[in-house]
ZAMARGU-4260 file (C-alpha; in steps of 0.2 Angstrom, whole numbers, plus 5000, padded with zeros to 4 digits):
<rodrens>
0) 4911/4840/5380 | 4897/4828/5375 | 4895/4837/5359 | 4913/4836/5355 | 4913/4818/5359
5) 4899/4814/5347 | 4908/4825/5334 | 4924/4814/5335 | 4913/4798/5333 | 4907/4804/5316
10) 4924/4804/5308 | 4933/4793/5296 | 4947/4782/5300 | 4964/4781/5292 | 4972/4764/5296
15) 4991/4765/5294 | 5001/4749/5295 | 5019/4748/5303 | 5028/4748/5286 | 5018/4763/5279
20) 5025/4777/5289 | 5025/4790/5275 | 5019/4807/5275 | 5012/4804/5257 | 4999/4792/5263
25) 4985/4793/5250 | 4971/4796/5263 | 4980/4812/5268 | 4975/4819/5251 | 4957/4814/5253
30) 4954/4818/5272 | 4959/4831/5284 | 4962/4832/5303 | 4945/4839/5305 | 4936/4824/5298
35) 4947/4809/5301 | 4957/4800/5315 | 4973/4790/5311 | 4973/4773/5318 | 4989/4763/5322
40) 4989/4746/5330 | 5004/4736/5337 | 4999/4718/5335 | 5008/4705/5345 | 5000/4691/5335
45) 5008/4698/5319 | 5025/4700/5328 | 5024/4682/5334 | 5022/4674/5316 | 5040/4669/5317
50) 5055/4673/5328 | 5059/4690/5322 | 5075/4699/5326 | 5073/4708/5342 | 5080/4724/5334
55) 5068/4722/5320 | 5053/4723/5332 | 5061/4737/5342 | 5064/4747/5326 | 5046/4745/5319
60) 5037/4748/5335 | 5048/4763/5340 | 5046/4770/5323 | 5027/4768/5323 | 5026/4777/5340
65) 5037/4791/5334 | 5027/4792/5318 | 5011/4794/5328 | 5020/4809/5338 | 5025/4817/5321
70) 5007/4816/5315 | 5000/4824/5331 | 5012/4839/5329 | 5004/4841/5311 | 4987/4842/5319
75) 4981/4824/5316 | 4971/4815/5330 | 4980/4798/5332 | 4972/4783/5340 | 4988/4773/5344
80) 4984/4756/5351 | 5000/4749/5359 | 5004/4731/5364 | 4987/4724/5357 | 4985/4705/5356
85) 4980/4706/5337 | 4974/4718/5324 | 4956/4712/5327 | 4956/4717/5345 | 4964/4734/5342
90) 4952/4738/5328 | 4936/4732/5338 | 4941/4744/5353 | 4944/4758/5340 | 4927/4756/5332
95) 4918/4755/5349 | 4926/4772/5354 | 4925/4781/5337 | 4912/4773/5327 | 4920/4778/5310
100) 4909/4780/5295 | 4923/4771/5284 | 4940/4765/5286 | 4954/4770/5273 | 4969/4759/5271
105) 4984/4760/5259 | 4986/4743/5251 | 4997/4732/5261 | 5014/4726/5253 | 5011/4708/5260
110) 5001/4695/5251 | 4986/4690/5261 | 4986/4705/5273 | 4972/4714/5264 | 4961/4699/5266
115) 4964/4698/5284 | 4961/4716/5287 | 4945/4716/5277 | 4939/4702/5287 | 4942/4712/5303
120) 4933/4727/5296 | 4918/4717/5291 | 4917/4709/5308 | 4915/4727/5315 | 4902/4731/5301
125) 4913/4745/5294 | 4917/4747/5276 | 4936/4746/5271 | 4942/4756/5257 | 4959/4751/5250
130) 4969/4765/5241 | 4984/4762/5229 | 5001/4762/5238 | 5013/4777/5236 | 5027/4767/5243
135) 5033/4761/5225 | 5035/4770/5209 | 5029/4757/5197 | 5012/4750/5193 | 5007/4732/5197
140) 4994/4731/5183 | 5006/4738/5170 | 5020/4726/5176 | 5008/4711/5174 | 5003/4716/5157
145) 5021/4718/5151 | 5025/4701/5159 | 5010/4691/5151 | 5016/4676/5141 | 5035/4678/5146
150) 5045/4663/5153 | 5057/4675/5161 | 5059/4693/5165 | 5075/4703/5164 | 5078/4717/5177
155) 5089/4727/5166 | 5075/4730/5154 | 5063/4736/5168 | 5077/4747/5175 | 5079/4756/5159
160) 5061/4759/5158 | 5061/4766/5176 | 5076/4777/5172 | 5066/4785/5157 | 5050/4786/5168
165) 5059/4796/5182 | 5072/4805/5171 | 5086/4800/5183 | 5103/4800/5175 | 5095/4802/5158
170) 5100/4816/5146 | 5088/4828/5137 | 5090/4817/5121 | 5084/4802/5131 | 5101/4794/5131
175) 5109/4787/5148 | 5121/4799/5156 | 5139/4794/5152 | 5133/4783/5138 | 5129/4767/5147
180) 5114/4762/5157 | 5123/4751/5169 | 5140/4752/5177 | 5140/4737/5188 | 5156/4731/5179
185) 5166/4745/5188 | 5159/4740/5205 | 5170/4724/5209 | 5185/4731/5218 | 5192/4726/5235
190) 5198/4739/5247 | 5217/4738/5250 | 5223/4730/5267 | 5222/4743/5281 | 5209/4754/5272
195) 5200/4766/5284 | 5181/4766/5282 | 5171/4780/5287 | 5162/4779/5304 | 5143/4776/5304
200) 5132/4788/5314 | 5122/4779/5327 | 5107/4785/5337 | 5106/4782/5356 | 5089/4775/5361
205) 5077/4789/5368 | 5064/4785/5381 | 5051/4779/5368 | 5063/4767/5361 | 5069/4761/5378
210) 5051/4758/5383 | 5049/4747/5367 | 5065/4738/5371 | 5058/4733/5388 | 5042/4727/5380
215) 5051/4717/5367 | 5062/4709/5380 | 5047/4704/5390 | 5035/4699/5376 | 5047/4691/5363
220) 5061/4683/5373 | 5064/4670/5360 | 5067/4683/5346 | 5082/4681/5335 | 5098/4691/5338
225) 5104/4703/5351 | 5093/4718/5356 | 5108/4729/5361 | 5117/4739/5357 | 5103/4747/5346
230) 5109/4761/5335 | 5095/4762/5321 | 5086/4778/5318 | 5068/4778/5322 | 5062/4795/5317
235) 5060/4803/5300 | 5073/4817/5304 | 5086/4804/5310 | 5083/4793/5295 | 5085/4808/5283
240) 5101/4813/5293 | 5108/4796/5292 | 5105/4796/5273 | 5114/4813/5271 | 5129/4806/5280
245) 5129/4792/5267 | 5129/4805/5253 | 5143/4815/5262 | 5154/4801/5267 | 5151/4785/5258
250) 5142/4788/5241 | 5158/4792/5231 | 5166/4775/5235 | 5150/4765/5236 | 5152/4759/5218
255) 5169/4752/5218 | 5168/4743/5234 | 5149/4738/5233 | 5153/4719/5231 | 5167/4718/5244
260) 5166/4710/5260 | 5178/4714/5275 | 5178/4706/5292 | 5172/4718/5306 | 5165/4731/5294
265) 5146/4730/5294 | 5143/4744/5281 | 5159/4748/5271 | 5152/4761/5259 | 5134/4755/5259
270) 5119/4767/5263 | 5110/4755/5275 | 5094/4765/5269 | 5083/4750/5265 | 5076/4749/5283
275) 5070/4767/5282 | 5064/4766/5264 | 5054/4750/5267 | 5044/4758/5281 | 5042/4775/5273
280) 5054/4785/5283 | 5064/4789/5267 | 5056/4792/5250 | 5065/4781/5237 | 5063/4793/5223
285) 5069/4808/5233 | 5084/4798/5239 | 5088/4793/5221 | 5087/4811/5216 | 5098/4817/5230
290) 5111/4805/5224 | 5110/4811/5206 | 5112/4829/5212 | 5129/4824/5220 | 5135/4817/5203
295) 5129/4833/5194 | 5138/4843/5207 | 5154/4833/5204 | 5154/4826/5222 | 5152/4808/5218
300) 5157/4797/5203 | 5145/4791/5190 | 5146/4772/5194 | 5143/4774/5212 | 5128/4785/5209
305) 5121/4774/5196 | 5123/4759/5207 | 5113/4768/5221 | 5099/4773/5209 | 5098/4756/5202
310) 5094/4749/5219 | 5081/4762/5223 | 5071/4762/5207 | 5077/4746/5198 | 5080/4731/5209
315) 5068/4737/5224 | 5054/4740/5212 | 5057/4724/5201 | 5057/4713/5217 | 5041/4721/5223
320) 5033/4718/5206 | 5039/4700/5204 | 5032/4696/5222 | 5015/4701/5217 | 5016/4694/5199
325) 5021/4677/5206 | 5012/4675/5222 | 5005/4664/5230 | 5014/4650/5220 | 5031/4658/5222
330) 5031/4655/5241 | 5031/4636/5238 | 5043/4635/5223 | 5057/4622/5225 | 5064/4619/5208
335) 5079/4608/5214 | 5068/4598/5227 | 5080/4604/5241 | 5074/4597/5258 | 5088/4598/5270
340) 5085/4609/5286 | 5094/4625/5290 | 5110/4622/5299 | 5111/4628/5317 | 5125/4641/5312
345) 5112/4651/5303 | 5106/4654/5321 | 5121/4654/5332 | 5136/4658/5320 | 5145/4643/5328
350) 5155/4636/5313 | 5173/4635/5307 | 5168/4643/5290 | 5174/4660/5293 | 5163/4668/5280
355) 5147/4662/5287 | 5153/4665/5305 | 5157/4683/5302 | 5141/4686/5292 | 5130/4678/5304
360) 5138/4686/5319 | 5136/4703/5311 | 5118/4699/5308 | 5115/4693/5326 | 5122/4709/5332
365) 5115/4722/5320 | 5100/4714/5310 | 5109/4719/5294 | 5122/4713/5282 | 5124/4719/5264
370) 5118/4711/5248 | 5133/4701/5243 | 5135/4693/5261 | 5116/4688/5259 | 5118/4682/5241
375) 5135/4675/5239 | 5138/4668/5257 | 5122/4664/5265 | 5111/4661/5250 | 5125/4653/5240
380) 5129/4640/5254 | 5111/4636/5256 | 5109/4633/5238 | 5124/4622/5237 | 5120/4612/5252
385) 5102/4609/5246 | 5093/4618/5261 | 5074/4619/5259 | 5070/4635/5251 | 5055/4639/5262
390) 5066/4637/5278 | 5079/4649/5271 | 5066/4661/5266 | 5058/4662/5283 | 5075/4664/5291
395) 5080/4679/5280 | 5062/4686/5283 | 5064/4685/5302 | 5083/4689/5304 | 5084/4706/5294
400) 5078/4723/5300 | 5074/4728/5282 | 5066/4711/5277 | 5047/4709/5273 | 5038/4695/5263
405) 5039/4705/5247 | 5058/4708/5249 | 5063/4690/5254 | 5052/4679/5244 | 5058/4684/5226
410) 5076/4688/5232 | 5078/4671/5241 | 5067/4659/5231 | 5070/4668/5214 | 5088/4675/5215
415) 5098/4666/5228 | 5090/4648/5227 | 5084/4648/5209 | 5069/4639/5217 | 5057/4647/5203
420) 5067/4638/5190 | 5074/4654/5182 | 5059/4665/5180 | 5069/4679/5189 | 5087/4675/5188
425) 5095/4669/5171 | 5106/4657/5180 | 5109/4651/5198 | 5120/4662/5209 | 5131/4647/5213
430) 5150/4650/5217 | 5164/4641/5224 | 5176/4648/5238 | 5186/4656/5224 | 5173/4670/5223
435) 5173/4673/5242 | 5192/4673/5242 | 5193/4686/5228 | 5179/4698/5236 | 5183/4697/5254
440) 5196/4694/5268 | 5186/4680/5276 | 5197/4666/5269 | 5212/4673/5278 | 5214/4664/5295
445) 5199/4652/5291 | 5200/4634/5296 | 5197/4629/5278 | 5208/4631/5262 | 5199/4640/5249
450) 5210/4632/5235 | 5207/4614/5241 | 5192/4604/5233 | 5193/4588/5244 | 5201/4581/5259
455) 5203/4587/5277 | 5204/4606/5277 | 5196/4608/5260 | 5183/4623/5260 | 5166/4615/5260
460) 5160/4628/5246 | 5172/4620/5233 | 5166/4602/5234 | 5148/4607/5237 | 5149/4619/5222
465) 5154/4605/5210 | 5142/4592/5218 | 5128/4604/5215 | 5131/4607/5197 | 5134/4588/5195
470) 5117/4582/5203 | 5107/4596/5194 | 5115/4594/5177 | 5099/4588/5168 | 5091/4605/5174
475) 5105/4617/5171 | 5116/4610/5156 | 5105/4618/5143 | 5106/4635/5151 | 5118/4644/5139
480) 5126/4654/5154 | 5131/4637/5162 | 5140/4629/5147 | 5157/4636/5151 | 5156/4630/5169
485) 5151/4612/5164 | 5165/4612/5151 | 5177/4615/5165 | 5170/4601/5175 | 5170/4589/5161
490) 5188/4593/5157 | 5194/4589/5175 | 5202/4572/5176 | 5190/4558/5181 | 5199/4554/5197
495) 5198/4572/5203 | 5179/4573/5199 | 5176/4557/5209 | 5186/4563/5224 | 5177/4580/5224
500) 5160/4571/5223 | 5165/4559/5237 | 5171/4573/5248 | 5155/4582/5245 | 5145/4567/5251
505) 5155/4568/5267 | 5153/4586/5269 | 5134/4584/5268 | 5134/4570/5280 | 5142/4581/5293
510) 5134/4598/5288 | 5130/4602/5306 | 5148/4600/5311 | 5157/4611/5299
</rodrens>
């Protein structure tokens, strides 16, 4: 027994973080269960950095515990450190017990985390070796080299490069399948009234998940949102089954209704795969290849499949690369100098604006909304109202199950709020109530009139939209994509413009009471 104990203590350590639950971890190719032990640490300090959604914490910690069990069935010795005060404490205890020769870590996705973990390893006098990530398909150095000297980057160019690199929806002669690279123009339909959407599969919490839920309730009582009902998959098998259900029942109509918003429908035809991909329970390339096969087999339309592939290998990769290219200055970007605090209804959904009420209520209940709700309701309103970008970014980061710093920082600061001044987006994603009315049923039964600019009952999005454009004219007027919009504003009667701006002032004064 003593000889076996000493043998274990001469092993290497593979330290795996909670968003790296992949079976393709690069250390697995270097080490074996015979000469390495896998370490996973639940850090309460890391989970207390902000008021994370309770379902986000349950999802992550339960997925980690199930992943540890999965590795054990594969023969790995796993040192799982639950409910640790911080990473440093968990690592110190591990080192005392196992005395590893080296620690192997896949590079973290979050800026600054590697420095923290190196410091912790150094304190324990153990060398930390950081391996390149396998969670993404594109290369950070190559992306940085291509971006050098450019004032802005265009996702579409990057996306086409990724299509060629992966061969997804590319013909043998190198041309895009169907003759076009992007079919987003076909993806703006609205479901007819009474449309029957497919049911989402849900997963009843098993004993492991229920144990995590009990801990989260006790340790993080002020977390955002509801902890129950909890229906997320927390194992690789269930995550893969969930994605197959999407391929079978939602992929074909994903494209046409991708941008639509329907009250009471948390998914429509979306895959909801992002939480699983972002922690490693689903492989993005494999998921994209499965979608392509459905098109090749004649089981899904091209614009739907292309839209899914664009999200997996285009937008997700582009956002990750933009995060690392622009950090740390991106985190403090505030091009418009917005300083208002986040209104209370982002936390409690108590507002007469039905679009915001429906979206935030769904978020509180599930930890998820789709991308148009994020961009054109939550982000759009924050942009128009002049909410401080950092407050909005932190809120998105804590409220969404699939959100991490690399996800929200470019998406919120770069795309939604244009806080980087246009490096990521070619124009602000600002819109009046007309867009929300066209793409959703939220305006039906709302206390505000989507067709009214000013006066009691006018939708706040309308006056705030024109006020936003007016107060930032000096920064936006020269943008060629904004000229038609400013021409429309300038062509309005002077009295209409004055009334709209005066009403916007009143709206901003009573922002908390909308």
